[in-house]
C-alpha positions, 0 to 999 in steps of 0.5 A, a space after each residue: 488388539 489386532 494381534 492378541 487378546 491376551 492381557 499379558 501380551 497386550 501390555 508387552 506390546 503396548 510398552 515395547 519401545 521398539 513398537 512400530 506406530 506407522 508403516 513406511 511407503 517402502 513397507 507397502 512397496 515391498 508388500 506389493 512386490 511380494 504379492 506380485 511374486 506370489 502371483 507369478 509362482 502360484 501353483 509351482 511349489 509341489 511340496 506340502 503346505 500347512 496353513 494356520 488361520 485365526 478365525 478372528 484375524 483382522 490383519 489377514 484376509 482369511 477368505 482370500 488366503 483360502 481362495 488362493 491356496 485352494 486354487 493352487 495347493 493341496 494344503 492342510 488347513 487348521 483354523 483356530 476358533 476365537 483367536 486373533 492374528 498371533 495364535 502363537 501367543 494365544 494357543 501355543 500348546 495347540 500350535 506346537 502340537 498341530 505343527 508337530 503332528 503335521 510334520 510327522 505326517 508329511 515328512 517320512 522318517 527316512 528324510 529326517 535322518 532318524 
């Protein structure tokens, strides 16, 4: 239920024989290592940033994510109302449309080879 409220996908996740039931110590060590790396390079990236947040996300800390990005980047931010973590499962059409519009706005035509 932390990933989606869509009954179809909830059933798929529940019945997935490869579904993880626990995280290893290595998972948490790598997560911490990634946090440390991101803290070191914060603000050094100069390209466009797109952030898509689900307002009902219980996995990602939206407020902290917004604070970090707000300090370091001029990001385009979309918040998906009444969505959980996996917006690609719950708002597929909107997600594709938003990404497509963002790419069109951020990537000049001559860079795409068209």
